C-alpha positions, 0 to 999 in steps of 0.5 A: 545437756549437749547438743541433741543429734540425730542418732539421739533422735532414732534412738529415742524414736526407735528407728535407724539413723537413715530413717530420720534422714529420711524424714527430715530430707525426704518425707514421703519415703517414710511411713505415717508411723514412724514419722509420728515417732520422729516427730514425737522425738524431736519435740521431745528432745528438743532436736535442732537440725543443722541446716548449715551442715547440710548445706555444705554436704550438698555443696547448696546454699539458701542464704543471700548477703545484703551489705549496706553503707548506712542502715541508719540512713533510711534509705538503705533500711528502706532497700533492706526491707524490700531486699528480705521481703523479696527473698523471703517471698523467693524461700530465701534469708538474709544476711545484712550487713552495716559497713558503716562506709569502712572498707576494712569493714567492707572487706570483713564482710566479703569475706564472711559471707564467702566463708559462710558459702552463700548463693549470693551477695547483694552490696552497696558501696561508696567506693571501688569494689568491682575488681574485690567483686570479680575476685569472689565471683572467679571463685564462685560466688556471684554478686549485685552492685547497688546503687552504683553502675557497674564499668564491668560488662560482667558484674551485674548491677542496679543504679539509678540515673543520679546525673538526671536527679540532679538536673531535675532538682536544679532545674526545678529550683531555677524554675521556681526563680532562684538564682543563687543556688548551693550544691550541699554534699560530698565526698566527691570522690563518692560516684552518686554525689559526683553524678547529682553535682554534675546534672545540677551543674548543667541545670545551672550552665544552661541558665546566664543568671543562676549560679551554684555554689558548692558546700563540701560536707562529707557527713551526710547526715541531719547531724551535717546539715545543722552544721552547714545551717550554722554556718549559713546562717552567720552568713549576712542574708544578702550572701547566702544562697537563695536556693538549696539543693542537699546531696541527701534528705537528711543533709537538708532536714537539717540544714532547714531545721536550722534555718527556720529555727534562726528566723529563715524562711522556707520557701520564701527566703531559701528553697530546699530539696533534698534527695531519696524521699525517706519517710521524714520528707514528706511528714517534717513540719515544713514537707521537703521537696525531694528527688524520689528513688525506688527503695522497697522496689529497688530491693525487690530487683536486687533480688531478682537480678541476683537470682537470674545471674545465680541461674545464669539467665541474665538478659540485662546486666546494668539495669538503670533507674529513672529518678522522680522529682517530688514537690512539696513546701519547702520550695512551694509556698502552700503545696500540700503534705503528701502531693502527688509524685512528679514524674519528669524527664530531666529535660522539662521538669514540672 
């Protein structure tokens, strides 16, 4: 049997096609008796309303899209959860796509969602993208850039003060008496990575006794961290850093696993701090200190900003969130798991 149409429903219910249309779109215009007949016909035939066609006719959409660079990373997954929850509260559905940090996949999804005539897009990208979003915006689809500050005043964006975050992490390590610091991350063409390194460098340069070794780790995963950990473990203990700031928690956890398994004590021999404060950071065998970013709240704010942009009611297009320092046992010996988060300014870390 082919797809059941509105005409099939009308024939079975013994009413006009227009009456079924009113039932679907303006039920107050249909009598209770006819409404019951139509409802029974829909149930019996298994009719499924074609909302896509309706939206095209009306020129409206109840769907938005979120393009993430890596949904396997718990941080982006948490943002996606926040986006979905907030969109649902606002009566919207969400398409969630994973670009896998690929420019080609990113472009393909941008084209697809524009063709689908979504109400708007939330786009988290690790590369330059504003020119592409501007072209899409000129054709009528608004967007919000998520995770990096937009350079254009016309492009709404939500970002984190990553320079401040990097400064918090490195200053915390220096306050603990560590002087041979290492920054692990990459690629440095990614603005978020570069900003975190800038912040860490600022903190190190403020202490004439501190040094900063930069270790390029383009694979920002646990696997990438284990590779860095093996390299560090192969070095003489006297040449290893006594503190490591990894550009995200996955890298930090991978490094810590290899070093501790190889007999290096954390935090006695090396203090480690990550970035993002994903759930695994707190529940690690040695709870990981981290720089916390907003997760679900970031998704909420992204949806709200997009809807304001769609409605033309945006007052502030560029929202910047401050990070927080979370101190755990990987940097401070004896620090209990789940210790209170310590909000701090970049100049006065706890």
